[in-house]
C-alpha positions in Angstrom: 89.9 -48.1 62.2 93.5 -46.4 60.7 92.9 -43.0 58.9 92.9 -42.8 54.7 96.9 -42.5 53.3 96.7 -41.2 50.2 99.6 -42.3 47.3 100.8 -38.5 47.6 101.4 -38.8 50.9 103.0 -42.2 51.2 105.6 -40.7 48.7 106.1 -37.7 50.8 107.4 -39.6 53.4 109.4 -41.8 51.0 110.7 -37.9 49.8 111.1 -37.3 53.1 113.2 -39.7 54.5 115.5 -39.4 51.9 115.6 -35.5 52.1 116.6 -35.8 56.2 119.8 -37.4 54.7 120.6 -35.0 51.7 119.2 -31.4 52.5 122.1 -28.9 53.5 120.7 -25.7 56.6 118.2 -23.7 55.6 120.0 -20.6 54.0 118.8 -18.1 56.8 118.8 -20.1 59.8 120.9 -18.6 62.9 121.1 -20.6 66.2 120.4 -18.7 69.6 121.3 -19.4 72.4 118.7 -21.6 74.7 118.1 -21.5 77.8 119.2 -24.3 80.3 115.8 -24.7 80.9 114.5 -25.7 78.0 114.3 -29.4 77.3 112.3 -32.0 75.4 109.5 -33.9 77.5 107.2 -37.4 76.5 104.4 -36.3 78.0 101.9 -38.9 75.7 102.7 -43.3 76.2 105.6 -44.0 73.5 102.9 -46.7 71.6 101.5 -43.9 69.1 101.0 -44.1 65.7 102.4 -42.5 62.8 98.7 -40.6 62.4 98.2 -39.4 65.4 97.9 -35.9 66.4 97.9 -34.0 69.7 95.5 -31.2 70.3 96.2 -28.3 72.7 94.1 -25.0 74.1 95.2 -23.0 76.7 92.9 -21.7 79.8 92.9 -18.3 81.4 96.1 -19.2 84.0 98.4 -19.9 81.2 98.1 -23.9 81.7 98.0 -25.4 78.0 96.0 -28.4 77.9 96.8 -31.2 75.2 94.4 -34.3 74.4 96.0 -37.0 72.8 95.2 -40.3 72.3 96.5 -44.2 73.9 96.3 -47.2 73.0 93.9 -49.6 75.6 94.8 -53.2 74.3 92.8 -53.1 70.6 90.9 -50.2 71.4 92.0 -46.0 72.5 91.9 -43.8 75.7 91.4 -39.9 75.3 94.0 -38.6 77.4 94.6 -35.2 78.9 98.1 -33.9 79.9 98.2 -30.5 81.4 101.6 -28.7 80.5 101.9 -25.4 83.6 103.4 -21.8 81.8 107.1 -22.3 83.1 106.7 -25.8 80.4 106.6 -28.2 83.2 104.2 -31.3 83.1 101.6 -30.9 85.7 100.3 -33.9 87.3 99.9 -37.0 86.1 97.8 -37.5 83.0 94.0 -38.2 83.3 91.5 -39.8 81.4 88.5 -38.0 79.2 87.6 -41.6 77.8 88.0 -44.8 78.2 88.4 -47.6 75.8 86.5 -46.9 73.1 86.3 -49.1 70.3 87.6 -46.1 67.6 88.9 -42.2 68.0 89.5 -39.8 65.5 92.5 -36.8 65.8 90.6 -34.8 68.9 89.9 -31.0 69.1 89.9 -29.5 72.5 88.3 -25.3 72.6 88.8 -23.3 76.0 86.0 -21.0 76.8 84.6 -19.7 79.4 86.3 -21.6 82.3 86.0 -25.0 81.3 87.5 -27.3 78.3 85.3 -28.0 75.9 86.6 -31.7 73.6 85.2 -32.8 70.7 85.8 -35.8 68.9 84.3 -38.5 66.3 84.4 -42.1 67.1 82.7 -45.7 67.9 82.8 -46.7 71.7 81.3 -50.4 70.3 80.1 -51.8 67.4 76.4 -52.4 69.6 74.1 -50.6 67.7 72.4 -49.7 71.5 75.4 -48.1 72.8 74.1 -44.4 71.9 77.7 -43.9 70.5 77.7 -46.3 68.1 76.9 -44.1 65.5 80.4 -42.7 64.3 79.1 -39.0 64.8 80.9 -36.5 66.9 81.1 -36.3 70.3 81.6 -33.6 73.1 83.3 -34.0 76.9 84.0 -30.8 79.1 85.6 -30.5 82.0 86.7 -27.6 84.2 89.9 -25.5 83.8 92.3 -28.2 85.5 91.0 -30.7 83.4 91.3 -33.2 85.6 88.1 -34.4 85.4 85.6 -34.9 82.4 82.2 -35.2 82.0 80.6 -37.0 78.7 78.0 -35.1 77.2 74.6 -37.2 75.9 74.7 -38.0 72.8 75.8 -36.8 69.2 76.6 -33.8 68.2 75.9 -33.6 64.3 73.9 -35.9 61.8 77.2 -37.3 59.9 77.7 -40.8 60.8 81.3 -40.7 59.5 83.1 -37.9 61.8 85.1 -41.1 63.6 87.6 -40.9 60.1 88.5 -37.9 59.9 90.8 -35.7 62.5 88.4 -33.0 63.9 88.0 -29.4 64.3 86.4 -27.3 66.6 86.1 -23.8 67.1 83.6 -21.2 69.1 82.1 -18.1 67.1 82.1 -14.3 68.8 78.5 -15.0 69.6 79.3 -18.5 71.6 78.2 -21.0 69.3 80.5 -24.0 68.7 81.8 -24.8 65.1 83.0 -28.3 64.0 84.3 -29.9 60.9 85.5 -33.0 59.6 87.0 -34.2 55.8 85.9 -37.7 54.7 86.7 -38.6 51.2 83.4 -37.4 49.6 82.3 -34.9 52.3 83.7 -31.9 53.8 81.2 -30.8 56.4 80.6 -28.4 59.3 77.9 -27.8 62.1 77.3 -25.0 64.1 75.8 -25.6 67.2 75.8 -28.4 69.3 72.1 -29.3 68.1 71.9 -32.8 66.2 68.7 -31.4 64.4 70.0 -29.2 63.0 71.9 -30.7 59.3 75.0 -30.4 58.8 76.6 -28.1 56.3 78.6 -30.0 53.6 81.0 -27.5 51.7 82.4 -30.7 49.2 81.4 -33.8 47.8 84.3 -34.2 45.3 87.0 -36.8 46.3 89.2 -36.2 48.1 89.7 -33.6 51.1 91.7 -33.8 54.4 92.7 -32.3 57.5 90.4 -29.4 58.6 91.2 -26.8 60.9 88.9 -24.1 62.5 89.7 -20.7 63.9 88.0 -17.4 64.7 89.4 -13.8 64.3 89.9 -12.0 67.6 88.5 -8.6 66.9 85.9 -9.2 64.0 85.0 -13.2 65.0 85.0 -14.3 61.6 85.4 -17.9 61.1 87.5 -19.8 58.9 88.0 -23.0 58.1 91.1 -24.0 56.4 91.8 -27.9 54.4 93.8 -29.7 52.6 92.7 -30.3 48.6 93.8 -33.5 47.1 90.6 -33.0 44.4 91.9 -33.8 41.0 93.0 -30.4 39.4 92.3 -28.6 41.8 95.3 -29.5 45.1 96.5 -27.7 47.6 95.4 -25.5 50.7 92.1 -24.2 50.5 90.5 -22.3 52.8 86.5 -20.0 53.3 84.6 -18.2 55.7 81.7 -20.7 57.5 80.3 -17.3 59.9 78.9 -14.8 60.4 77.8 -16.1 56.8 79.3 -18.8 54.2 81.7 -17.0 51.8 83.6 -18.8 48.8 86.2 -21.1 48.8 90.0 -19.6 48.2 93.1 -21.4 46.8 95.7 -20.2 49.2 98.5 -19.0 46.8 101.7 -21.7 46.4 100.4 -24.3 47.9 100.0 -26.6 45.0 101.6 -26.5 41.4 100.9 -23.2 38.6 97.8 -25.5 37.1 97.2 -26.7 41.0 97.4 -30.5 38.9 99.6 -31.8 41.9 100.9 -30.9 45.4 102.5 -31.4 48.6 100.5 -33.4 50.7 99.6 -32.2 54.2 100.1 -35.1 56.5 98.9 -33.4 59.8 96.2 -30.5 60.5 96.4 -27.9 58.4 98.7 -24.0 59.3 96.1 -22.1 60.2 95.3 -19.0 63.1 93.9 -16.3 64.3 96.2 -13.5 65.7 96.1 -12.6 69.7 94.9 -8.8 70.7 94.8 -7.6 66.7 92.8 -8.7 63.5 93.4 -11.3 60.8 93.7 -15.0 60.0 97.1 -15.5 59.3 97.8 -19.8 57.1 101.2 -21.2 57.4 102.8 -24.0 54.8 105.6 -24.7 52.3 105.5 -23.5 48.7 107.1 -26.1 45.8 106.7 -29.4 44.4 107.5 -31.8 44.5 109.5 -30.8 47.3 109.2 -27.9 49.7 111.1 -24.6 48.4 109.9 -22.1 51.1 108.4 -22.0 54.6 105.1 -19.0 53.8 103.2 -16.7 55.5 100.4 -16.1 54.4 97.2 -13.3 55.7 94.0 -15.2 54.6 92.7 -14.4 51.3 96.0 -12.7 50.3 97.1 -12.9 47.0 101.0 -13.2 47.4 102.3 -15.0 50.5 105.3 -14.2 52.7 108.1 -15.8 52.5 109.5 -16.4 55.7 112.6 -19.1 54.8 114.0 -20.7 52.3 113.9 -24.1 53.6 113.6 -26.9 50.1 112.7 -29.8 51.9 111.2 -28.5 55.1 107.5 -30.4 56.1 105.3 -29.9 58.6 104.9 -26.5 58.8 102.3 -24.8 61.2 101.9 -21.7 62.5 100.9 -20.5 65.9 99.6 -16.9 67.4 101.7 -14.7 70.1 100.8 -12.2 72.1 99.9 -8.7 70.9 99.6 -10.2 67.7 102.7 -11.4 66.8 103.2 -15.1 64.7 105.0 -17.8 65.4 105.8 -20.4 62.8 107.3 -23.8 63.4 108.6 -26.7 60.6 110.8 -30.0 60.6 114.1 -29.8 58.0 117.2 -32.4 58.1 115.9 -33.8 61.6 115.5 -30.7 63.2 112.8 -28.6 64.5 113.0 -24.7 63.8 111.2 -22.0 64.9 110.6 -18.0 64.0 108.4 -15.6 65.7 106.6 -12.2 63.8 107.1 -8.6 65.1 103.9 -7.3 66.7 102.3 -6.1 63.1 103.1 -10.5 61.5 105.2 -8.6 58.7 108.6 -9.2 59.6 110.4 -12.4 61.3 113.6 -12.6 63.7 116.1 -15.1 63.8 114.9 -18.6 63.6 115.8 -21.2 65.9 116.4 -24.5 65.7 116.8 -27.6 68.0 117.8 -30.6 68.0 115.4 -33.3 69.0 116.1 -36.1 71.5 118.9 -38.2 70.8 118.2 -41.4 69.3 115.4 -39.7 66.8 114.8 -41.6 64.0 112.1 -40.0 62.1 109.5 -36.9 62.9 106.2 -37.4 62.6 104.2 -34.6 63.0 105.2 -30.2 64.5 102.5 -27.9 66.5 102.8 -25.4 69.3 100.7 -22.5 71.4 102.7 -18.8 71.5 99.7 -16.9 73.0 101.8 -16.4 76.6 105.1 -15.4 74.5 107.3 -18.4 74.6 106.4 -21.7 72.2 105.3 -24.6 73.8 106.1 -26.6 70.8 104.6 -30.4 70.5 106.4 -32.9 67.8 105.3 -36.9 67.5 108.7 -38.3 67.1 110.2 -41.9 66.9 112.8 -42.4 69.5 115.0 -44.8 69.9 114.1 -47.1 72.7 111.5 -45.7 73.5 109.2 -45.9 70.5 106.7 -43.2 68.9 105.3 -40.5 71.1 104.4 -36.8 71.5 107.4 -34.7 73.2 107.2 -30.5 74.2 109.8 -28.4 74.9 109.8 -24.2 75.5 111.1 -22.0 72.5 112.3 -18.8 73.5 112.6 -15.8 71.1 115.9 -14.3 71.0 116.4 -10.6 72.0 118.6 -8.6 69.7 120.9 -6.2 71.1 122.7 -3.2 69.7 125.1 -0.1 71.3 125.6 3.3 69.9 128.2 3.7 69.4 130.0 0.5 69.5 133.6 1.9 70.5 135.0 4.6 73.0 138.2 5.7 74.0 139.3 4.7 77.2 141.0 7.8 78.2 137.7 10.0 76.6 135.7 7.9 78.2 132.0 8.8 76.4 127.9 7.9 76.8 126.4 4.9 75.2 122.9 4.2 74.3 122.0 0.8 74.4 118.8 -0.3 72.5 116.8 -3.9 73.4 114.4 -5.0 71.1 112.2 -7.9 69.5 111.9 -7.8 65.5 112.1 -4.2 65.6 109.7 -3.6 68.7 111.5 -2.0 71.5 111.4 -4.3 74.5 110.8 -2.4 78.1 112.4 -3.8 80.9 115.4 -5.9 79.5 118.1 -6.2 81.7 122.1 -5.0 80.7 124.9 -6.7 82.2 127.4 -4.6 81.8 130.6 -3.9 83.4 129.4 -5.0 86.2 126.7 -2.7 87.0 123.1 -3.5 85.8 120.7 -1.0 83.7 117.2 -1.6 82.8 115.6 -0.7 79.4 112.8 1.9 79.2 109.3 1.9 77.4 111.5 2.6 73.8 113.9 -0.3 74.9 116.9 2.0 75.7 119.4 2.1 78.1 122.6 4.6 78.0 125.6 4.6 80.7 128.5 6.7 80.5 131.8 5.3 81.1 134.1 7.9 82.7 137.6 9.0 81.6 140.6 6.7 81.7 138.1 3.5 81.6 140.1 0.1 81.2 141.0 -0.9 77.3 139.4 -4.0 76.2 136.8 -5.5 75.4 133.4 -4.8 77.3 130.6 -8.2 77.2 127.2 -6.7 77.3 124.4 -9.2 78.0 120.5 -8.6 77.8 117.6 -11.0 79.4 114.2 -11.0 80.3 112.0 -13.4 81.2 111.2 -15.1 78.4 113.6 -14.6 76.2 117.1 -16.1 75.4 120.0 -14.0 76.0 121.6 -11.3 73.9 125.6 -10.4 74.1 127.4 -7.5 72.1 130.9 -7.1 72.6 131.7 -3.6 72.8 135.2 -1.9 72.6 136.8 0.3 75.2 139.9 1.8 72.8 
């Protein structure tokens, strides 16, 4: 059974196709030098549907685990692909499930050295089959993801989970929280006991694309979704735990009257910061086309406008290390990413990535950035290869400055170099200066004394560090 596609979604896709041809480059976009090791790798089969979306979770060993759907004749398999922390596909895909009649977009959670997969589906239409109810089901694996165990029975009461992408997180107290959204029921479930009732948050038509996150500091669990309800359009977020809060409209995600909004054609963008308090949402503002890419703290009155990006689509957000945030989106047939500072109140240079040669359409954009680089995941149709999800790593660019930026060759002088990451100092960066190597201190500084009688001319200084894109600076010896 294919997911329901609203009329607005269809119009949105047609609008995107036109904008891909007509739109100009973003106003602030700066292309950083890309690491030679960074390239696109296809990680799923090429027989996907445009509604398919992968799910990902990272285990303590740094491995990124990606779950995806594969055609199996007229049925489907749920598959697992592991990506090492250096961005390489690790081994061959493993099967979570084989030959189910219907599977929804899954969710995966990593906790306590194990992986937990959640989905809605029908293994068969035989009513004697314990997995024929269309409910919420679960499978578990160790942190390798190489072998999965299908857990017994349903984990919720609803029989309509199969009709929605599944959302899942784990609370600070260790309870699993799941959610799904169908035409007349946005529901969540706390725990794995099907005897406990599902919590129904919305009964009006229609809600879509739910996602759950847990604040790493406070333990607050928040659900976000897209609302297509009459005069209540736009993105909505709501606290689920430790107690149920009021639903909150995400500012700028619909027209002023909330009568119209851009459809969410993938799961909504929400993330909890890593190692710092706060939940942030990433999304487009504007109607009938996107005007800006925004990052917004949960319950904030106004978002941060990160980029002027007319016609952008598929905005997503992911946590980076030390409280940083990654934002990513598609525009004009390219994919863009940008990372924030540690305080999550300022964003650095935008990095643009060209999709694989022959790409005719980009359907979904997501990623995971907890180790530093962004593991970018994009569903794309590529000529001669079909529709699949591809992966590449995007490295944040270093910033390099010098004081002074020039000196008299005959007199020489001391130059202090500063290496930073969106204003935050970068310790341990290597500087290549006139055949010498310097290392930045905890403040991101390194200095060099140029002797009297130095050779006149331009000196190219290069800053580098693992998991970053290099920065260069011309230093002038007059």
